DSSP file (Angstrom, degrees, kcal/mol; ACC not computed):
  #  RESIDUE AA STRUCTURE BP1 BP2  ACC     N-H-->O    O-->H-N    N-H-->O    O-->H-N    TCO  KAPPA ALPHA  PHI   PSI    X-CA   Y-CA   Z-CA
    1    1 A I              0   0    0      0, 0.0    31,-3.1     0, 0.0     2,-0.5   0.000 360.0 360.0 360.0 129.4   -3.0   -0.7    2.9
    2    2 A R  E     -AB  31  54A   0     52,-3.0    52,-2.0    29,-0.2     2,-0.4  -0.901 360.0-170.1-104.1 127.6   -3.5   -4.4    2.3
    3    3 A F  E     -AB  30  53A   0     27,-3.3    27,-2.6    -2,-0.5     2,-0.3  -0.889   4.0-175.0-113.5 145.1   -0.5   -6.6    1.4
    4    4 A S  E >>  +A   29   0A   0     48,-2.1     3,-1.2    -2,-0.4     4,-0.7  -0.849  47.0   1.2-131.1 170.1   -0.6  -10.2    0.2
    5    5 A G  H >> S-     0   0    0     23,-0.7     4,-1.6    -2,-0.3     3,-0.6  -0.174 128.5  -9.3  57.7-141.5    1.9  -12.9   -0.5
    6    6 A I  H 3> S+     0   0    0      1,-0.2     4,-2.5     2,-0.2    -1,-0.3   0.796 134.0  62.4 -61.3 -29.8    5.6  -12.1    0.0
    7    7 A A  H <> S+     0   0    0     -3,-1.2     4,-2.8     2,-0.2    -1,-0.2   0.901 102.4  50.0 -63.5 -40.0    4.7   -8.4    0.6
    8    8 A A  H <X S+     0   0    0     -4,-0.7     4,-1.6    -3,-0.6    -1,-0.2   0.908 110.8  49.8 -64.2 -41.4    2.7   -9.4    3.6
    9    9 A E  H  X S+     0   0    0     -4,-1.6     4,-0.5     1,-0.2    -2,-0.2   0.926 114.2  44.3 -62.7 -44.6    5.5  -11.4    5.0
   10   10 A E  H >X S+     0   0    0     -4,-2.5     3,-1.2     1,-0.2     4,-1.0   0.908 111.3  52.9 -67.0 -43.1    8.0   -8.6    4.4
   11   11 A M  H 3< S+     0   0    0     -4,-2.8    -1,-0.2     1,-0.3    -2,-0.2   0.798  98.3  64.9 -66.6 -27.6    5.7   -5.9    5.9
   12   12 A A  H 3< S+     0   0    0     -4,-1.6    -1,-0.3     1,-0.2    -2,-0.2   0.785 110.4  39.0 -63.1 -25.0    5.2   -8.0    9.0
   13   13 A Q  H << S+     0   0    0     -3,-1.2     2,-0.3    -4,-0.5    -1,-0.2   0.612 101.7  88.3 -97.4 -16.7    8.9   -7.4    9.7
   14   14 A E     <  -     0   0    0     -4,-1.0     2,-0.7    -3,-0.2    -4,-0.0  -0.624  62.6-147.1 -94.6 143.1    9.2   -3.8    8.5
   15   15 A K        +     0   0    0     -2,-0.3    -3,-0.1     1,-0.2    -2,-0.0  -0.920  24.4 165.3-107.2 110.4    8.6   -0.7   10.7
   16   16 A W        +     0   0    0     -2,-0.7    -1,-0.2     1,-0.3    18,-0.0   0.804  69.2   0.5 -91.0 -34.3    7.1    2.2    8.6
   17   17 A H    >   -     0   0    0      1,-0.1     3,-1.8    19,-0.0    -1,-0.3  -0.991  63.8-120.6-157.1 144.3    5.9    4.4   11.5
   18   18 A P  T 3  S+     0   0    0      0, 0.0    -1,-0.1     0, 0.0    16,-0.0   0.788 115.8  46.6 -59.4 -26.7    6.0    4.4   15.3
   19   19 A K  T 3  S+     0   0    0     16,-0.1    14,-0.0     2,-0.1     0, 0.0   0.154  84.3 135.3-102.3  19.3    2.1    4.5   15.4
   20   20 A Q    <   -     0   0    0     -3,-1.8     2,-0.4    14,-0.1    14,-0.2  -0.271  40.8-153.0 -66.7 154.9    1.5    1.8   12.8
   21   21 A R  E     -C   33   0A   0     12,-2.4    12,-2.8     2,-0.0     2,-0.4  -1.000   7.7-164.1-130.3 130.2   -1.1   -0.8   13.3
   22   22 A I  E     -C   32   0A   0     -2,-0.4     2,-0.4    10,-0.2    10,-0.2  -0.955   7.0-175.2-119.6 132.4   -0.9   -4.2   11.7
   23   23 A V  E     -C   31   0A   0      8,-2.3     8,-3.0    -2,-0.4     2,-0.3  -0.990  11.5-157.2-126.0 122.4   -3.7   -6.8   11.4
   24   24 A K  E     -C   30   0A   0     -2,-0.4     2,-0.3     6,-0.2     6,-0.2  -0.731   6.6-154.6 -97.9 146.9   -2.9  -10.2    9.9
   25   25 A S    >   -     0   0    0      4,-2.6     3,-0.9    -2,-0.3     4,-0.3  -0.738  29.0-114.7-115.0 168.0   -5.5  -12.4    8.3
   26   26 A E  T 3  S+     0   0    0     -2,-0.3    -1,-0.1     1,-0.2    -2,-0.0   0.653 109.9  70.9 -72.9 -15.5   -5.8  -16.2    7.9
   27   27 A Q  T 3  S-     0   0    0      2,-0.1    -1,-0.2     1,-0.0     3,-0.1   0.118 121.1-100.8 -89.2  21.8   -5.5  -15.7    4.1
   28   28 A N  S <  S+     0   0    0     -3,-0.9   -23,-0.7     1,-0.3     2,-0.3   0.853  84.3 130.2  61.5  36.3   -1.8  -14.7    4.4
   29   29 A E  E     -A    4   0A   0     -4,-0.3    -4,-2.6   -25,-0.2     2,-0.4  -0.821  42.2-158.4-115.3 159.7   -2.8  -11.0    4.1
   30   30 A L  E     -AC   3  24A   0    -27,-2.6   -27,-3.3    -2,-0.3     2,-0.5  -0.999   4.8-152.8-138.5 133.9   -1.7   -8.1    6.2
   31   31 A Q  E     -AC   2  23A   0     -8,-3.0    -8,-2.3    -2,-0.4     2,-0.5  -0.939  12.0-163.1-109.7 128.7   -3.4   -4.8    6.7
   32   32 A L  E     - C   0  22A   0    -31,-3.1     2,-0.5    -2,-0.5   -10,-0.2  -0.939   4.7-169.4-113.2 125.2   -1.2   -1.8    7.6
   33   33 A E  E     + C   0  21A   0    -12,-2.8   -12,-2.4    -2,-0.5    -2,-0.0  -0.968  18.9 161.3-113.4 125.3   -2.6    1.4    9.0
   34   34 A I        -     0   0    0     -2,-0.5     2,-0.2   -14,-0.2   -14,-0.1  -0.997  38.7-119.9-142.6 145.4   -0.3    4.3    9.3
   35   35 A P        +     0   0    0      0, 0.0     2,-0.3     0, 0.0   -16,-0.1  -0.582  40.3 177.4 -75.7 149.7   -0.5    8.1    9.7
   36   36 A Y        -     0   0    0     -2,-0.2     3,-0.1     1,-0.1   -19,-0.0  -0.989  32.7-173.3-150.8 158.6    1.1    9.9    6.9
   37   37 A S  S    S+     0   0    0     -2,-0.3     2,-0.7     1,-0.2    -1,-0.1   0.569  80.1  57.9-123.2 -23.6    1.7   13.5    5.6
   38   38 A N     >  -     0   0    0      1,-0.2     4,-2.0     2,-0.0    -1,-0.2  -0.861  55.6-179.6-115.6  97.8    3.3   13.0    2.2
   39   39 A D  H  > S+     0   0    0     -2,-0.7     4,-2.6     1,-0.2     5,-0.2   0.808  80.5  59.9 -68.4 -27.5    1.0   10.9    0.0
   40   40 A T  H  > S+     0   0    0      2,-0.2     4,-1.8     1,-0.2    -1,-0.2   0.948 109.2  42.0 -64.2 -48.5    3.5   11.0   -3.0
   41   41 A E  H  > S+     0   0    0      2,-0.2     4,-1.9     1,-0.2    -2,-0.2   0.903 115.0  51.3 -64.7 -42.4    6.2    9.3   -0.9
   42   42 A L  H  X S+     0   0    0     -4,-2.0     4,-2.3     1,-0.2    -2,-0.2   0.929 109.1  50.1 -62.7 -45.2    3.8    6.8    0.6
   43   43 A L  H  X S+     0   0    0     -4,-2.6     4,-3.1     1,-0.2    -1,-0.2   0.864 107.0  54.8 -63.3 -35.7    2.4    5.9   -2.8
   44   44 A M  H  X S+     0   0    0     -4,-1.8     4,-1.1     1,-0.2    -1,-0.2   0.919 109.8  47.3 -61.7 -42.3    5.9    5.3   -4.2
   45   45 A D  H  < S+     0   0    0     -4,-1.9     4,-0.2     1,-0.2    -2,-0.2   0.888 115.0  46.0 -66.0 -39.0    6.6    2.9   -1.3
   46   46 A I  H >< S+     0   0    0     -4,-2.3     3,-1.9     1,-0.2    -2,-0.2   0.929 108.0  56.1 -69.6 -45.1    3.3    1.1   -1.9
   47   47 A F  H >< S+     0   0    0     -4,-3.1     3,-1.8     1,-0.3    -1,-0.2   0.721  89.8  73.8 -64.4 -21.4    3.7    0.9   -5.7
   48   48 A R  T 3< S+     0   0    0     -4,-1.1    -1,-0.3     1,-0.3    -2,-0.2   0.726  94.2  55.3 -65.3 -16.4    7.0   -0.9   -5.4
   49   49 A W  T X  S-     0   0    0     -3,-1.9     3,-2.1     1,-0.2    -1,-0.3   0.445  91.3-165.4 -93.0  -1.3    4.9   -4.0   -4.4
   50   50 A G  G X   -     0   0    0     -3,-1.8     3,-1.5     1,-0.3    -1,-0.2  -0.230  67.7  -4.5  57.1-135.1    2.8   -3.9   -7.5
   51   51 A S  G 3  S+     0   0    0      1,-0.3    -1,-0.3     3,-0.0    -4,-0.1   0.506 122.6  76.8 -72.2  -3.3   -0.3   -6.0   -7.3
   52   52 A L  G <  S+     0   0    0     -3,-2.1   -48,-2.1    -5,-0.1     2,-0.4   0.478  94.1  56.1 -84.3  -1.7    0.7   -7.3   -3.9
   53   53 A A  E <   -B    3   0A   0     -3,-1.5     2,-0.4   -50,-0.2   -50,-0.2  -0.992  61.4-177.9-133.3 139.4   -0.4   -4.0   -2.3
   54   54 A E  E     -B    2   0A   0    -52,-2.0   -52,-3.0    -2,-0.4     2,-0.6  -0.989  25.1-132.5-138.2 127.7   -3.7   -2.2   -2.4
   55   55 A V        +     0   0    0     -2,-0.4    -2,-0.0   -54,-0.2    10,-0.0  -0.685  29.3 170.8 -76.4 121.5   -4.7    1.1   -0.8
   56   56 A L        +     0   0    0     -2,-0.6    -1,-0.2     1,-0.4     6,-0.1   0.825  46.8  59.9 -97.8 -43.7   -8.0    0.6    1.0
   57   57 A N  S    S+     0   0    0      1,-0.1    -1,-0.4     4,-0.1     0, 0.0  -0.963  75.9  36.6-150.4 159.6   -8.3    3.9    2.9
   58   58 A P  S >> S-     0   0    0      0, 0.0     4,-2.1     0, 0.0     3,-0.7   0.640  70.8-135.3 -71.7 162.0   -8.6    6.8    3.1
   59   59 A P  H 3> S+     0   0    0      0, 0.0     4,-2.7     0, 0.0     5,-0.2   0.842 102.2  55.7 -55.9 -37.1  -10.7    7.2    0.0
   60   60 A E  H 3> S+     0   0    0      1,-0.2     4,-2.0     2,-0.2     5,-0.1   0.854 108.7  47.4 -68.0 -33.1   -8.7   10.2   -1.2
   61   61 A L  H <> S+     0   0    0     -3,-0.7     4,-2.3     2,-0.2    -1,-0.2   0.890 111.9  50.5 -73.2 -38.4   -5.4    8.2   -1.1
   62   62 A R  H  X S+     0   0    0     -4,-2.1     4,-2.5     2,-0.2    -2,-0.2   0.926 110.7  49.6 -62.2 -44.4   -7.1    5.3   -2.9
   63   63 A T  H  X S+     0   0    0     -4,-2.7     4,-2.5     1,-0.2    -2,-0.2   0.919 110.6  49.7 -61.6 -43.9   -8.4    7.7   -5.6
   64   64 A K  H  X S+     0   0    0     -4,-2.0     4,-2.3     1,-0.2    -1,-0.2   0.901 110.5  50.6 -61.7 -40.3   -4.9    9.3   -6.0
   65   65 A A  H  X S+     0   0    0     -4,-2.3     4,-2.3     2,-0.2    -2,-0.2   0.928 110.6  49.2 -63.0 -45.1   -3.4    5.8   -6.4
   66   66 A I  H  X S+     0   0    0     -4,-2.5     4,-2.4     1,-0.2    -2,-0.2   0.917 111.4  49.0 -60.5 -44.8   -6.0    4.8   -9.0
   67   67 A E  H  X S+     0   0    0     -4,-2.5     4,-2.1     1,-0.2    -1,-0.2   0.902 111.4  49.2 -63.9 -41.2   -5.3    8.0  -11.0
   68   68 A Q  H  X S+     0   0    0     -4,-2.3     4,-2.1     1,-0.2    -1,-0.2   0.890 111.5  49.3 -65.6 -38.7   -1.5    7.5  -10.9
   69   69 A L  H  X S+     0   0    0     -4,-2.3     4,-2.4     2,-0.2    -2,-0.2   0.888 109.2  51.9 -68.7 -38.7   -1.9    3.9  -12.0
   70   70 A K  H  X S+     0   0    0     -4,-2.4     4,-1.6     2,-0.2    -2,-0.2   0.919 110.4  48.9 -60.7 -43.7   -4.2    5.0  -14.9
   71   71 A T  H  X S+     0   0    0     -4,-2.1     4,-0.8     1,-0.2    -2,-0.2   0.897 110.4  51.1 -63.6 -40.8   -1.6    7.6  -16.0
   72   72 A T  H >< S+     0   0    0     -4,-2.1     3,-1.0     1,-0.2     4,-0.5   0.918 106.1  55.0 -61.8 -44.0    1.2    5.0  -15.8
   73   73 A L  H >< S+     0   0    0     -4,-2.4     3,-1.5     1,-0.3     4,-0.2   0.852  98.5  62.4 -59.6 -35.7   -0.9    2.5  -18.0
   74   74 A K  H >< S+     0   0    0     -4,-1.6     3,-1.1     1,-0.3    -1,-0.3   0.815  95.9  60.9 -60.8 -29.3   -1.2    5.2  -20.7
   75   75 A S  T << S+     0   0    0     -3,-1.0    -1,-0.3    -4,-0.8    -2,-0.2   0.715 102.5  52.2 -68.6 -20.2    2.6    5.1  -21.1
   76   76 A Y  T <         0   0    0     -3,-1.5    -1,-0.2    -4,-0.5    -2,-0.2   0.334 360.0 360.0-100.9   5.8    2.4    1.4  -22.0
   77   77 A K    <         0   0    0     -3,-1.1    -1,-0.2    -4,-0.2    -2,-0.1   0.443 360.0 360.0 -94.6 360.0   -0.2    1.7  -24.8
């Protein structure tokens, strides 16, 4: 998961999982790698950050995120 802006700052302080891995970039971005078992709960946590968070991997989680966002957008048309 890539976080930017204020989300990156907040995620640098937050502990999501004991085995998490954080990589910070010079562009004020943060990449968070965590093991997970419940993609629904994880996506809810990610979506609260809106455009400041992007699922990068694994591909199946990214695809699920995209599909959920498309469904959400249909509600606003």
